[in-house]
C-alpha positions in Angstrom: -26.6 58.3 -25.1 -25.2 55.4 -26.0 -27.1 52.2 -24.1 -24.0 50.7 -21.7 -25.7 48.3 -19.7 -23.9 45.1 -18.8 -24.6 42.3 -21.6 -25.2 39.1 -19.7 -22.8 36.6 -22.2 -20.0 34.3 -21.6 -17.4 32.9 -23.6 -14.8 29.9 -23.1 -11.7 29.6 -24.0 -11.3 26.6 -26.8 -8.5 24.8 -27.6 -9.1 21.9 -30.8 -7.8 18.7 -31.4 -8.8 16.1 -34.0 -7.5 13.1 -36.1 -8.9 10.3 -37.9 -10.2 7.1 -35.3 -7.4 5.6 -33.8 -4.6 8.2 -34.7 -3.6 8.9 -30.4 -5.9 11.9 -30.4 -7.1 11.1 -26.9 -3.5 10.3 -25.5 -2.2 13.1 -27.0 -5.2 14.8 -25.4 -4.7 13.8 -22.1 -0.9 15.0 -22.6 -1.6 18.0 -23.5 -4.4 18.4 -20.7 -1.9 17.3 -17.8 0.7 19.9 -19.0 -1.8 22.5 -19.3 -4.0 22.5 -17.0 -7.6 21.9 -19.6 -10.0 20.5 -18.8 -10.7 18.6 -21.4 -14.3 18.2 -23.7 -15.3 15.1 -25.8 -16.0 15.9 -30.0 -17.4 12.5 -31.4 -20.8 11.7 -31.8 -20.9 8.1 -30.5 -19.5 8.9 -27.3 -22.6 11.2 -26.6 -24.5 7.7 -25.5 -24.2 6.5 -22.4 -23.8 2.7 -21.5 -21.8 2.4 -24.9 -18.1 2.7 -23.6 -15.7 -0.3 -25.4 -16.3 0.1 -28.9 -16.4 4.1 -28.6 -13.5 4.0 -27.1 -14.1 5.9 -24.5 -12.2 7.1 -21.7 -12.1 5.4 -18.5 -14.7 6.8 -15.6 -11.1 7.8 -14.0 -9.8 9.5 -17.0 -13.5 11.2 -17.0 -13.6 12.4 -13.4 -9.4 13.4 -13.8 -10.1 16.0 -16.8 -13.8 16.2 -15.7 -15.1 15.8 -19.0 -18.3 17.7 -21.1 -19.7 16.5 -24.0 -20.0 13.2 -22.8 -22.7 10.2 -21.7 -25.7 13.1 -22.7 -28.1 10.7 -24.1 -29.3 6.6 -23.5 -28.8 4.5 -26.3 -31.8 4.8 -29.1 -32.5 8.4 -28.3 -32.7 11.3 -30.9 -29.1 13.5 -30.9 -27.9 15.7 -33.2 -24.7 18.3 -33.4 -27.6 21.1 -32.5 -28.2 19.3 -29.0 -24.5 18.7 -28.8 -23.7 22.9 -28.6 -26.6 23.1 -26.1 -25.8 20.5 -23.9 -22.5 22.5 -24.2 -23.7 25.5 -23.3 -24.2 24.6 -20.2 -21.4 22.2 -19.0 -19.0 25.0 -19.8 -17.8 27.4 -18.0 -14.8 30.2 -17.9 -11.6 27.4 -17.7 -9.8 26.9 -20.8 -11.1 23.4 -22.5 -9.7 21.3 -24.7 -11.8 19.7 -27.7 -10.8 16.4 -28.4 -12.6 13.8 -31.3 -12.6 13.1 -35.0 -16.2 14.2 -35.4 -16.0 17.4 -37.9 -19.1 18.8 -38.0 -19.1 19.3 -34.3 -16.0 21.4 -34.9 -17.5 22.8 -38.1 -20.4 23.7 -35.8 -18.5 25.4 -33.0 -16.6 27.6 -35.0 -19.6 28.5 -37.2 -23.1 27.7 -35.7 -25.7 26.0 -37.1 -28.1 27.2 -39.3 -31.3 25.6 -38.4 -29.5 26.8 -35.0 -31.9 29.1 -32.5 -28.8 31.0 -30.7 -29.8 33.0 -27.6 -28.4 36.2 -27.8 -29.6 39.5 -25.7 -28.6 41.3 -29.3 -30.2 39.7 -31.9 -32.5 42.7 -32.2 -29.1 45.0 -32.8 -27.8 45.8 -36.0 -24.1 45.6 -37.1 -23.3 48.9 -37.1 -24.4 49.6 -33.3 -22.7 46.0 -32.7 -19.4 48.0 -33.3 -20.2 51.4 -32.0 -20.2 48.8 -28.7 -17.0 46.8 -29.7 -15.3 50.4 -30.4 -15.8 51.9 -27.0 -14.4 49.0 -25.2 -11.1 48.4 -27.9 -11.2 51.3 -30.7 -8.8 49.0 -32.6 -10.8 45.7 -32.6 -12.4 46.1 -35.3 -9.1 45.5 -37.8 -9.3 42.0 -36.6 -12.9 40.8 -37.4 -12.2 39.5 -41.0 -16.0 40.5 -41.4 -17.5 43.7 -39.8 -21.1 43.1 -41.3 -21.5 39.9 -39.9 -23.6 40.2 -36.9 -22.8 36.4 -35.4 -19.2 37.4 -35.7 -19.9 40.9 -33.8 -21.6 39.2 -31.9 -19.0 37.1 -30.3 -16.5 39.8 -30.8 -18.4 41.7 -28.3 -19.1 39.4 -25.8 -15.0 38.1 -26.0 -14.1 41.8 -25.5 -16.2 42.3 -22.4 -14.9 39.0 -21.0 -11.8 41.5 -21.0 -9.7 39.3 -23.4 -8.1 41.1 -26.5 -9.3 39.4 -29.8 -7.1 36.9 -31.0 -5.0 37.8 -34.2 -5.8 35.6 -36.5 -9.6 36.8 -37.1 -7.9 39.5 -39.6 -8.8 38.4 -42.9 -9.3 34.4 -41.8 -12.1 32.8 -42.8 -11.4 29.7 -41.1 -10.1 28.7 -37.7 -6.9 26.0 -38.0 -7.1 23.3 -36.3 -4.3 21.0 -35.1 -5.1 17.4 -37.0 -3.3 14.4 -36.6 -1.9 12.3 -39.4 -0.4 8.9 -39.0 0.7 7.0 -42.5 -1.8 5.1 -43.8 -0.3 1.4 -43.1 0.3 2.5 -39.5 -2.9 4.0 -39.0 -4.6 0.4 -40.9 -2.6 -1.5 -38.3 -3.8 0.2 -35.5 -7.5 0.3 -36.3 -7.3 -3.4 -36.8 -5.4 -3.6 -33.4 -8.5 -1.7 -31.5 -10.8 -3.6 -32.9 -9.6 -7.4 -32.0 -8.5 -5.9 -28.5 -12.4 -4.6 -28.6 -13.5 -8.0 -28.5 -10.8 -8.9 -26.4 -12.1 -7.0 -23.7 -15.8 -6.8 -23.7 -17.3 -5.9 -26.3 -20.0 -8.7 -26.5 -21.0 -8.5 -22.9 -21.5 -4.6 -23.5 -23.4 -5.4 -26.7 -25.5 -8.1 -24.1 -26.0 -5.3 -21.7 -27.4 -3.2 -24.0 -29.6 -5.5 -25.5 -31.4 -6.6 -22.2 -31.5 -2.8 -20.6 -32.9 -1.3 -24.1 -34.0 -3.9 -25.8 -33.6 -4.4 -29.5 -31.8 -0.8 -30.8 -32.4 0.6 -34.1 -31.1 4.1 -36.0 -27.3 4.9 -35.0 -26.8 2.9 -31.6 -27.5 -0.2 -33.7 -25.3 0.4 -36.5 -22.8 2.0 -34.9 -19.3 0.4 -36.2 -18.5 -2.6 -33.2 -22.0 -2.7 -32.0 -23.4 -3.8 -35.3 -21.1 -6.7 -35.4 -21.0 -7.5 -31.6 -25.1 -8.1 -32.3 -24.7 -9.7 -35.4 -22.4 -12.2 -33.0 -24.8 -12.3 -30.5 -27.2 -13.4 -33.5 -25.2 -16.1 -34.5 -24.8 -14.3 -38.1 -20.8 -14.0 -37.7 -17.8 -15.7 -35.4 -15.4 -13.2 -33.9 -12.6 -13.7 -35.8 -15.2 -12.3 -38.7 -16.8 -9.4 -36.7 -13.4 -8.2 -35.8 -12.5 -7.9 -39.9 -15.6 -6.1 -40.6 -15.3 -3.9 -37.5 -11.7 -3.0 -39.0 -13.0 -2.9 -42.5 -15.3 -0.5 -41.4 -13.7 1.8 -39.6 -11.0 2.3 -42.3 -13.3 3.6 -44.4 -14.5 5.8 -41.8 -11.1 6.8 -41.1 -10.5 7.6 -44.9 -14.0 10.2 -44.7 -12.5 11.8 -42.0 -9.3 12.4 -43.1 -10.7 13.6 -46.4 -13.3 15.7 -44.9 -10.8 17.4 -42.9 -8.8 18.3 -45.7 -11.8 19.9 -47.4 -14.0 21.0 -45.2 -11.6 22.4 -42.0 -8.3 24.6 -42.1 -6.7 21.2 -41.3 -3.1 21.6 -39.9 -1.4 18.6 -39.8 0.3 17.0 -37.0 2.5 13.6 -38.2 2.8 11.0 -35.3 3.7 7.5 -36.3 5.0 4.8 -33.8 7.9 6.4 -33.6 7.0 9.8 -32.7 7.9 10.5 -28.9 5.0 12.1 -27.3 6.7 15.0 -26.5 7.5 16.1 -30.3 3.2 15.9 -30.7 2.6 18.1 -28.3 5.6 20.7 -29.3 3.8 20.8 -32.8 0.6 21.0 -31.5 1.2 23.8 -28.9 3.3 25.3 -32.1 -0.5 25.7 -33.8 -2.0 26.8 -30.1 0.5 29.8 -30.1 0.3 31.0 -33.5 -4.1 30.9 -33.4 -4.4 31.9 -29.6 -8.1 30.3 -28.4 -11.1 30.3 -30.2 -13.4 32.3 -28.2 -16.9 29.8 -28.1 -19.7 32.1 -26.8 -22.2 30.3 -24.3 -25.8 31.5 -23.8 -26.7 34.2 -21.6 -27.6 33.0 -17.8 
């Protein structure tokens, strides 16, 4: 007799948007969310730290409240935090509302889509083999297995089963697809470099030194990731008398340009990036249409949250 006990599982429909730093992701994400009513989730490995706002270009407190952001302000500066910890936090923060994930940390997107090898992912189905999982899927939708590219993969089958139990058909892109397409903003390099320099100067003009001073007053001499973070390392150097503000702005811009180049290379080589060109002359509405066209083709990504 087939066990038809209901599995306690839930799925969040995710829409993705990425791009290098200073490419205009946040502005576009806010416009998309306002248009479609999506909740927002940050995929930025520095925005997880509290009290580090100006140097990370974090959304304002009003924007965080308006879009009910997940993925932000998870830990104190100096605390250890990993991609796996971010995923676990999202399992607690996300709910049934469609959510737009926006950011430039490629490993976060990869973890959402593929999981982490070291991740101890809780699930009610870990003891069941692929044959049993396939049978459970057939009971709900006999044709669903045709849309699963790797029907021997237990994790993929578990995710598909949770998706179907939530009453949603499997996205068509799952068929013969090894990766999930992600819209990634592309800005001509000279234009992006100018944006990067302007943003670096703007951060120092609008309180980055005060923010760095407050961090030291509250947490002492920071070490590790936060102390070396772009913008903060240079701000601390100004406070210590090792750089002046002009030198710090140039140093931040240089490090940010290198980081943006690594981001572009990573998405080009590691993900199924669907490039969306956005220049200073591109109307926001045009970029919105391009991203929505990609989403319409792919459908949402089913993120399997842990059982309650």
